[in-house]
C-alpha positions in Angstrom: 0.0 0.0 0.0 1.6 3.3 -1.1 1.5 6.3 1.2 -1.2 7.8 -1.0 -3.5 5.1 0.2 -3.7 6.9 3.5 -6.2 9.3 2.0 -9.4 8.7 4.0 -7.6 7.2 7.0 -7.3 8.9 10.3 -4.4 9.3 12.7 -4.9 7.1 15.7 -1.6 7.8 17.6 1.4 10.1 17.8 4.5 8.7 19.5 7.5 10.8 20.6 10.8 8.8 20.6 13.8 10.9 21.6 14.5 13.0 18.5 11.8 11.8 16.1 8.0 11.4 15.8 5.9 8.5 14.7 2.4 9.1 13.2 0.2 6.0 13.4 -2.7 4.9 11.2 -3.7 1.7 13.0 -0.9 -0.7 12.0 0.8 1.7 9.5 3.5 4.0 10.8 5.1 7.2 9.4 8.4 7.9 11.2 9.4 11.5 10.8 13.1 11.7 11.4 13.3 15.2 10.0 11.4 17.7 12.2 7.7 17.7 11.2 5.8 20.9 10.9 2.1 21.3 11.8 0.1 24.2 10.4 -3.4 25.2 11.4 -5.4 28.4 11.0 -2.3 30.5 10.1 -0.1 29.1 12.9 2.9 26.9 12.5 4.7 24.6 15.0 8.0 22.8 14.2 9.0 19.8 16.3 10.6 20.0 18.9 9.8 23.7 19.5 7.3 24.8 22.2 3.8 23.9 21.3 4.7 21.4 18.7 3.9 18.3 20.7 0.4 19.6 21.4 0.0 20.5 17.7 1.1 17.0 16.7 -1.3 15.4 19.2 -4.1 17.5 17.7 -3.8 15.4 14.6 -5.2 12.4 16.4 -8.6 11.5 14.9 -8.0 13.8 11.9 -8.8 12.3 8.5 -6.3 12.6 5.7 -7.9 14.4 2.7 -4.9 14.8 0.4 -1.2 13.8 0.2 1.3 15.9 -1.7 4.8 14.6 -2.4 7.7 16.5 -3.8 10.5 14.0 -3.5 13.2 16.6 -3.2 11.4 18.9 -0.7 8.6 17.4 1.4 5.8 14.9 2.1 2.6 16.8 3.0 -0.6 15.4 4.5 -3.6 17.7 4.5 -6.5 16.9 6.8 -10.2 17.4 6.5 -10.4 19.9 9.4 -7.7 22.2 8.0 -4.6 20.8 9.6 -1.5 20.3 7.5 1.5 18.1 8.4 4.7 18.6 6.4 7.8 16.4 6.7 10.7 18.3 5.0 12.9 16.1 2.8 15.5 18.7 1.6 19.1 18.1 2.6 19.2 21.0 5.1 16.6 19.2 7.2 17.9 15.6 7.2 20.8 13.3 7.5 20.6 10.2 5.4 16.8 9.6 5.9 14.0 12.0 6.6 10.9 9.8 6.6 10.1 6.1 6.8 6.8 4.7 5.7 6.0 1.3 7.1 2.9 -0.5 5.9 3.8 -4.0 6.8 5.3 -5.6 3.7 5.2 -2.3 1.9 7.6 0.5 3.0 9.4 3.5 1.6 12.3 5.7 2.7 12.8 9.3 1.7 
């Protein structure tokens, strides 16, 4: 299942692990190694800055309405209530990996 198949799914958990964040869709996990950014109603929070954990937790129960991927710049998930989650992929924001997508036998690394 490619990441685009998450459209229509909802976030059911957010996990903070030292210096990265996992976004869960039941048994499917997005691991954001690059610092994810949440946008909502004109405000923006970048992990691990103050307020970013609350903003990320606000994604729980939000339904993905669109996914936009620019393989050199970002993976962006837009949610039906107006939230936007961006994981930057550019070299300035990552080491060797920025995002892992684990859907059981299907997975991808950016």
